[in-house]
N, C-alpha and C positions, 0 to 999 in steps of 0.2 A: 553389592551393587554400588558403583561409584555415583557420587552426587555431583551435580554441576551447578554453578551459579547462574541465575537468570541474566540474560543480556538484553539491554534495552537500548534502542537507537532511534533517534528522531528522523523523520523523513520530511524534507522540505520540497515544496513544489510552488512554482510561480503562477500557476493558473493558466498556463499557455500550452498549446498543443505542440506536436513535433515540427510544425512550420513557424513556431514562435507567435502564433495568433492567439488572442484571448479567446477562451471558450465562450460559446454563445449561451444565452440563458436557457435553462432546461434541466432535466433530470438525467444523470449519467449513472450507469452501473459499472462498478469496477471490482476487480479481484485483487486481493493482497495475498501473496504466497510467501511463506518463510520456510527456511531449511535449517535444520539443526546442524551445528558444526560438530556435534558429538557423534551422531550416528547417521547423519544424512537424511533422516526422516523429514517429511514436509507436512505443512498444514496450510490450508487456503480458506479464505472467507470472502464472500461477496457482500458488498455494501452499496448504498446509493449516495450520490453526491448531488445536491440541489444548488444550482447557481441562479440567483435572483436578479443580479444587476447586469 
């Protein structure tokens, strides 16, 4: 079975929506999905983002 090295990449976001408006205060649920370059398998995780200001 071939082994592969872990790949890590940062994601940068400026806190704005698709209209370039600052997000309002509140709780947002988001999903992050990643896909393996090796075999195409995917994994997803849901998280919460809290914006206070």
